[in-house]
Residue frames as qw, qx, qy, qz and C-alpha x, y, z in Angstrom:
[[0.542, -0.038, 0.655, -0.525, -53.24, 2.58, -10.64],
 [0.093, 0.023, 0.932, 0.351, -54.41, -0.57, -12.31],
 [0.571, 0.275, 0.125, -0.763, -57.71, -0.61, -14.15],
 [0.137, 0.013, 0.953, 0.271, -59.41, -3.65, -15.61],
 [0.554, 0.165, -0.042, -0.815, -62.58, -3.64, -17.75],
 [0.234, 0.081, 0.969, 0.011, -64.84, -6.63, -17.89],
 [0.355, -0.038, -0.407, -0.841, -67.48, -6.45, -20.54],
 [0.503, 0.095, 0.654, -0.557, -70.92, -7.49, -19.37],
 [0.508, 0.364, 0.778, 0.055, -73.73, -8.89, -21.45],
 [0.306, 0.430, 0.487, 0.696, -73.50, -6.03, -23.95],
 [0.186, -0.841, -0.367, -0.350, -75.59, -3.62, -21.86],
 [0.451, -0.885, 0.108, -0.037, -73.17, -2.87, -19.12],
 [0.661, 0.458, -0.421, 0.420, -69.49, -2.76, -18.28],
 [0.713, -0.682, -0.090, 0.135, -67.65, -3.29, -15.03],
 [0.402, 0.701, -0.371, 0.458, -64.52, -1.21, -14.38],
 [0.797, -0.509, -0.210, 0.250, -62.34, -2.32, -11.49],
 [0.218, 0.826, -0.258, 0.451, -60.05, 0.44, -10.13],
 [0.755, -0.269, -0.406, 0.439, -57.28, -0.43, -7.71],
 [0.032, -0.845, 0.099, -0.525, -56.72, 2.27, -5.22],
 [0.676, -0.092, -0.543, 0.490, -54.21, 2.29, -2.36],
 [0.120, -0.033, -0.301, 0.945, -55.19, 5.63, -0.93],
 [0.078, 0.688, 0.684, -0.230, -58.41, 7.27, 0.21],
 [0.011, 0.600, -0.081, -0.796, -57.36, 10.39, -1.63],
 [0.622, 0.541, 0.560, 0.079, -59.60, 10.25, -4.68],
 [0.218, 0.933, -0.124, -0.259, -58.01, 13.49, -5.94],
 [0.318, -0.549, 0.702, 0.325, -54.94, 11.32, -6.66],
 [0.694, 0.308, 0.647, 0.072, -56.81, 9.34, -9.32],
 [0.249, -0.068, 0.535, 0.805, -56.03, 9.94, -12.96],
 [0.374, 0.252, 0.003, -0.892, -58.54, 12.01, -14.90],
 [0.503, 0.058, -0.698, -0.507, -59.71, 9.05, -17.04],
 [0.309, -0.194, -0.896, 0.255, -60.52, 7.11, -13.88],
 [0.118, 0.306, 0.425, -0.844, -62.43, 10.05, -12.39],
 [0.446, 0.191, -0.340, -0.806, -64.41, 10.30, -15.59],
 [0.434, -0.085, -0.880, -0.172, -65.33, 6.58, -15.36],
 [0.146, -0.310, -0.765, 0.546, -66.57, 7.15, -11.88],
 [0.227, 0.308, 0.123, -0.915, -68.57, 10.25, -12.85],
 [0.494, 0.171, -0.495, -0.694, -70.27, 8.36, -15.71],
 [0.213, -0.052, -0.974, 0.046, -71.14, 5.11, -13.85],
 [0.563, -0.451, -0.337, -0.605, -74.57, 4.18, -12.59],
 [0.838, -0.534, -0.089, -0.075, -73.35, 2.21, -9.62],
 [0.279, 0.648, -0.603, 0.371, -70.20, 2.37, -7.57],
 [0.904, -0.362, -0.227, -0.031, -69.23, -0.52, -5.24],
 [0.471, 0.470, -0.501, 0.554, -66.55, -0.24, -2.63],
 [0.454, -0.260, -0.632, 0.572, -65.59, 0.20, 1.00],
 [0.180, -0.884, -0.429, 0.046, -67.66, 2.66, 3.07],
 [0.417, -0.645, 0.056, 0.638, -64.53, 4.74, 3.86],
 [0.283, -0.029, 0.518, 0.807, -64.06, 5.38, 0.09],
 [0.016, 0.534, 0.690, 0.489, -67.67, 5.80, -0.96],
 [0.256, -0.842, -0.430, 0.202, -68.45, 8.27, 1.80],
 [0.423, -0.125, 0.141, 0.887, -65.84, 10.62, 0.35],
 [0.207, 0.643, 0.272, -0.685, -67.54, 14.05, -0.20],
 [0.170, 0.393, -0.557, -0.712, -66.62, 13.97, -3.94],
 [0.101, -0.130, -0.959, -0.231, -68.34, 10.62, -4.47],
 [0.065, 0.542, 0.710, -0.445, -71.35, 11.73, -2.44],
 [0.156, 0.568, -0.012, -0.808, -71.69, 14.90, -4.50],
 [0.104, 0.173, -0.756, -0.623, -72.02, 12.88, -7.72],
 [0.672, 0.096, 0.220, -0.701, -75.33, 11.34, -6.66],
 [0.516, 0.254, -0.777, -0.256, -74.36, 7.88, -7.93],
 [0.895, -0.327, -0.091, -0.290, -76.01, 4.81, -6.48],
 [0.061, 0.599, -0.749, 0.277, -73.60, 3.25, -3.98],
 [0.932, -0.232, -0.227, -0.160, -73.25, -0.24, -2.61],
 [0.243, -0.722, 0.611, -0.214, -70.89, -0.88, 0.32],
 [0.770, 0.134, -0.621, -0.062, -69.25, -4.24, 0.18],
 [0.013, 0.305, -0.728, 0.614, -68.46, -3.91, 3.84],
 [0.642, -0.095, 0.293, -0.702, -72.14, -4.70, 4.58],
 [0.830, 0.108, 0.531, -0.134, -72.46, -7.79, 2.42],
 [0.123, -0.396, 0.691, 0.592, -70.24, -9.00, -0.36],
 [0.259, 0.336, 0.890, 0.170, -73.10, -11.11, -1.66],
 [0.191, 0.824, 0.422, -0.328, -75.29, -8.03, -1.73],
 [0.025, -0.698, 0.358, 0.620, -72.62, -6.15, -3.70],
 [0.212, -0.074, 0.869, 0.440, -72.48, -9.00, -6.25],
 [0.235, 0.604, 0.761, -0.023, -76.25, -8.90, -6.63],
 [0.108, 0.852, 0.137, -0.494, -76.24, -5.12, -7.08],
 [0.098, -0.501, 0.609, 0.608, -73.59, -5.42, -9.79],
 [0.225, 0.163, 0.919, 0.279, -75.46, -8.21, -11.54],
 [0.164, 0.706, 0.682, -0.093, -78.68, -6.20, -11.57],
 [0.013, -0.723, 0.039, 0.690, -77.26, -2.87, -12.69],
 [0.698, 0.606, 0.378, 0.052, -78.17, -2.20, -16.34],
 [0.340, 0.921, -0.128, 0.144, -75.34, 0.31, -16.89],
 [0.481, 0.560, -0.495, 0.458, -71.76, 1.11, -16.06],
 [0.781, -0.614, -0.111, 0.022, -70.39, -0.18, -12.75],
 [0.317, 0.673, -0.525, 0.413, -67.18, 0.89, -11.00],
 [0.864, -0.448, -0.220, 0.062, -65.71, -1.28, -8.27]]
């Protein structure tokens, strides 16, 4: 699965993970680790409501609700973001 890292302003990093399945258990270990260590995860409600994601206690932003809101949340996150 493709992964792209976009360095932020030195204080944060955005990792974009392409996923074609809702089966998060299919993700490679390094991608799961990125998710576990992030401060904000942005994505579709159907993915972010996965029990594994919920159990991590990470701040979530659904882009289904408002793409502009998701962009604002990413811009204001001081740490690691996974989209």
